[in-house]
C-alpha positions in Angstrom: 11.7 5.0 -11.2 9.0 6.6 -9.1 7.9 6.0 -5.5 4.6 7.9 -5.1 3.4 8.3 -1.6 -0.3 9.2 -1.4 -1.7 11.1 1.5 -5.1 12.3 2.8 -7.9 11.5 5.2 -10.1 8.5 4.5 -12.7 9.4 1.9 -10.5 12.2 0.4 -10.0 10.4 -2.9 -6.5 8.9 -2.6 -7.5 5.5 -4.0 -9.5 7.0 -6.8 -6.5 9.2 -7.8 -4.0 6.3 -7.4 -6.1 4.2 -9.7 -6.3 7.0 -12.3 -2.5 7.5 -12.1 -2.1 3.7 -12.6 -4.1 4.0 -15.8 -1.7 6.6 -17.1 1.7 5.3 -15.8 3.2 1.9 -15.4 2.9 1.6 -11.6 2.0 -1.0 -9.0 -0.3 0.2 -6.2 0.4 -1.0 -2.7 -2.9 -0.3 -0.8 -2.5 -0.2 3.0 -6.2 -0.9 3.4 -5.8 -4.2 1.5 -2.8 -5.3 3.5 -4.5 -4.4 6.8 -7.8 -6.0 5.8 -6.0 -9.2 4.9 -4.2 -9.2 8.2 -7.4 -8.5 10.2 -9.2 -11.4 8.4 -6.6 -13.7 9.9 -5.7 -12.3 13.3 -8.5 -10.0 14.5 -9.1 -12.2 17.5 -5.4 -12.5 18.3 -3.9 -9.0 17.9 -5.1 -5.7 19.1 -6.0 -3.1 16.5 -2.8 -1.0 17.2 -0.7 -4.1 16.7 -2.5 -4.9 13.5 -1.7 -1.4 12.2 2.0 -1.8 13.0 2.3 -5.2 11.4 0.3 -4.2 8.3 2.6 -1.2 7.8 5.6 -3.5 8.2 4.2 -5.8 5.5 3.5 -2.8 3.2 7.2 -1.8 3.5 8.4 -5.3 2.8 6.3 -5.5 -0.3 7.4 -2.0 -1.4 11.1 -2.8 -0.9 10.6 -6.1 -2.9 9.0 -4.1 -5.7 11.8 -1.6 -5.7 14.3 -4.4 -6.0 12.3 -5.5 -9.1 12.5 -1.9 -10.5 8.8 -1.3 -10.4 7.2 2.1 -10.1 5.1 2.2 -7.0 2.2 4.1 -5.5 1.8 3.6 -1.7 -1.9 4.3 -0.9 -2.0 5.2 2.8 -3.2 8.2 4.8 0.3 9.3 5.9 -0.7 10.3 9.4 2.7 9.5 11.0 6.1 11.0 10.4 7.7 7.6 10.2 5.7 6.8 7.1 7.1 9.8 5.2 10.6 9.1 6.5 10.5 5.4 5.6 9.2 6.3 2.1 12.0 8.8 1.5 14.6 6.5 2.9 13.6 3.6 0.6 13.4 5.9 -2.4 16.9 7.1 -1.7 18.2 3.6 -1.0 17.0 2.3 -4.4 17.5 5.5 -6.5 13.8 6.3 -6.8 12.3 9.7 -7.4 10.2 10.4 -4.3 6.8 11.9 -5.0 4.3 12.9 -2.4 0.7 13.5 -3.5 -1.9 14.7 -0.9 -5.6 14.8 -1.5 -7.4 17.4 0.5 -11.2 17.7 0.7 -12.3 20.0 3.5 -16.0 19.3 2.9 -17.1 17.2 5.9 -20.5 16.5 4.4 -19.0 15.3 1.1 -16.3 13.2 2.7 -18.9 11.7 5.1 -21.1 10.8 2.1 -18.1 9.2 0.2 -17.4 7.1 3.3 -21.0 5.9 3.8 -21.5 5.2 0.0 -18.3 3.2 -0.5 -18.1 -0.6 0.0 -15.7 -0.4 2.9 -13.0 -3.0 3.5 -12.8 -4.5 7.0 -10.0 -2.0 7.9 -11.7 1.1 6.6 -13.7 3.6 8.7 -17.3 4.2 7.7 -17.6 7.6 9.3 -15.5 10.2 11.2 -18.1 10.5 14.0 -17.8 14.2 14.3 -16.5 17.3 12.5 -13.9 17.7 15.3 -12.4 14.2 14.5 -12.4 15.0 10.8 -10.8 18.4 11.3 -8.1 16.9 13.5 -7.3 14.2 10.9 -7.0 16.9 8.2 -4.5 18.8 10.3 -2.4 15.6 11.3 -1.3 14.8 7.7 2.5 14.5 7.6 4.4 16.0 4.7 8.1 15.8 3.6 10.1 18.5 5.3 11.8 19.5 2.1 8.6 20.9 0.6 8.7 18.6 -2.4 5.0 17.6 -2.7 1.8 18.4 -4.5 -1.5 19.0 -2.8 -4.7 18.7 -4.8 -8.2 19.9 -3.9 -10.0 16.5 -4.3 -13.4 18.0 -3.7 -13.2 18.9 -7.4 -13.7 16.5 -10.3 -10.7 14.2 -10.8 -10.3 15.4 -14.4 -9.5 18.9 -13.2 -6.3 17.9 -11.3 -5.2 14.5 -12.8 -3.0 16.0 -15.5 -1.3 18.4 -12.9 -0.5 15.3 -10.7 0.9 13.4 -13.7 3.0 16.3 -14.7 4.4 16.6 -11.1 5.2 12.9 -11.1 7.0 12.9 -14.4 9.0 16.0 -13.5 12.5 15.1 -12.3 
């Protein structure tokens, strides 16, 4: 069984790659933006944004653990900007005997990422722009990775077809 943890800044292509993986492997996608948006729709006037983030991640992990108990392959589509996200993913994978796979999408082209963000139909929880190159650059640098070096990084400024097979090969490798 696989637990695939996606990573990358908003607009880097995580969700696009996750969907492509799901068309090639039997996996369930847990999309943090979907969870956070659903929560915001119900409690945006009650909870502060930082609290919504914490609660939505908690819900993501509850869903992920439930899917692991059901022996489902899982993709967690989230930016991975906090160490605790990587640690929790590794912990649950170990607890349930899953292969932990970390896939990071990197696109350093600020103009292209900005265009992707402005062109997409954003969910309530999603940003529509970075605001500045400095904010974008900081987000790129703040991505958290597994300490054991077991991960793959793809240049998601390229066409999906140029790296999809490499990602699938990495996921299937035990």
